[in-house]
N, C-alpha and C positions, 0 to 999 in steps of 0.2 A: 503495498501499498505506499503511493506514494505521500508526505508528508502535506504539509495547507502551503507553505514557501511555493510548491515542486507542482500544485493545479493551477491549470489553462481553464480560462471560457472556454463553452460550447456551444453553439448554437445546431440546433436540430429542427430540419427543413423535411416535414412531408412531402413526397414528392407531386404526385399527381392534384392539381389545384391547387399550389405553391409554387414547384418549381416550373410547371409547367400549366397549358389550362387543359384539365379535366375533359374528357374526351371519353373518358368509361372503357379500361380494359387498354390502356396504353402500352401497347410491347414493341412497338418497331417504331426508327429513326422516323417514318414517314409520319407517323401519331402525332413526335410533335412540336408542340407550338407554345413557341419559351415565353414566360410570364416576364416582362419588364423590368427589364434590370438587375437579372439573376447573373448574370456574369458577376457584373457590379458588386451585388450583394456577398458574393460567396467571396471575391477578390477582397474584400473590407474586411469580411472574418479573418481571411488569411491574412492581412495585413495589421490587423488586431492583434494577432498573435496567440486567435483561437482556435478553438475546431470548427470543421464542416460537417456534421453526419448529415446521411438522409436515412429516415426512417417513412420504410411503406407499407403500408399493408398488398399483398397483391392475388385477394383471392379469383384475379382469373386463370390461375396455376389451377385451384382450388377445382374451375367450375370445368378444364378441361382448355379452356381457348387457346392455352398459348403453357408452354414449359416453362421451367427454370432458367437453363440452358439462355430461353428471347428475354427475360429477366435480367440474367446476367450479361448479357450481350448487350444489352437495350442500355444499363447503367456503365460499362464500359464507354461505348459511346458517349453516352454522353461524359461521364470524366474525359473524355479526349477533347471535346468541341468546347467543354469551360475551360480546359487546360490551355489550349490555344486560342484563347482570352486571357492569361495567367491567372486564372481560378482552380482551386486545387479542394477536392472534394475528398477529408481522411479518410470516408469509410462509409460504406453502403449497409443497409440491412433492411431487411425485407421478410414480411412473412406471408408462405403462400395457401398457409392452413387457414379450414373455414368448417364450423361446424355440421353446414348444410355444404359439403363438399358435394359435387360430381362423379369426382375421381377417390377413390375411397381413399386413396393412400393418404388424400388426405384431407380429409373427412375424420378433424375433432378441435374441441377445444385447444387452442393455445396461448401459453401466457403472452409471448409474442404478438399476439394480435391485438392494435391498438382497439379497445381502451385500454387494456392491460399495458403493466410498461416496460413490457420482457427485452425489447427491443431497446429503450433505453440503457437499462438496469445493462443489460449486454454489454454494450458500448462503454457507460460508465466504466466497468469490471477491468473494460481493457484498457482502456486510455485514461490516464490521470486528469478527472475532469473537477471540476470546481463547483458542485450542485450550488453555491450558492450563486456563481455566475454563468447558471445553464440557463437555454431558454429552448425549449421547443414553438417553433413556426407552424403553425397547420389552419386548415378550414374550416373544420369539423368539431364536431363537440367530443367525438372521441379522442383527437389530437390533445385537448382540452385535459381531458380527464388521464391519457396515458401520463400528459406531464406534471400532473397531481399525483399522484399514483406513483411516478418515480422521486417525486419530492423537489421537484423542479417546476417554473414557472412556463408559462403555457400562454402563447398571444394568435392572432388572429387576425389571419392574412388577408382580407376583402377584397381583392386587386388593387390597381398602380402600380408604382415604383415598388417592387423590394426591397430593394438598395435602403428607399427611405424608412424603410421600416426596421431593417436590419442599421443603419447608421444612430436612429433614436437611441436602441436598444446599446449598442457599442457606446454612446453618447453620458448613459444612465449607466453603466458601469463604469465609466471612468467618473461622473460624477461621484458616486459612494464611494469608488474610490479613492479621490480627492477627501472629501469630508470625514472619510476610518484615517487616515493620515494625518488629521487633524488636531 
């Protein structure tokens, strides 16, 4: 376990509806219509010395619409596109399970499926994340519930420039840090 001084802030991004328009079951590069300011938002997180993570439910796997290989390939493509703009995602986590899955191998309740906190807690166990300076940006109540269950702040993205929201979060962390130093 890292000591408090070595912990870093983190922003967890929901994928569908935050990083890109939610068209339902996106699984190919052609499905992705990026939200405004995504690369800038992630680059802002990187430049602030914080972790940038993606946590996403992917029930399309459980419903037989596409496979886990498709999810990983899309995440690799997204990473490459973002990196071409100087933005880096530190890790992607996804949950392919659903309790009403059509594919039997994926039919189960999962601690990883939001609103449960499993994906967040997994990342927080593998990376030295400061929970007091960690935020999940999501577009659904299940995202906010997962954040609460993981002991971190949740914020709703309602469209517009994602970087504006990220810059607000980073500025708040800076304000808190400067008042803590006083």
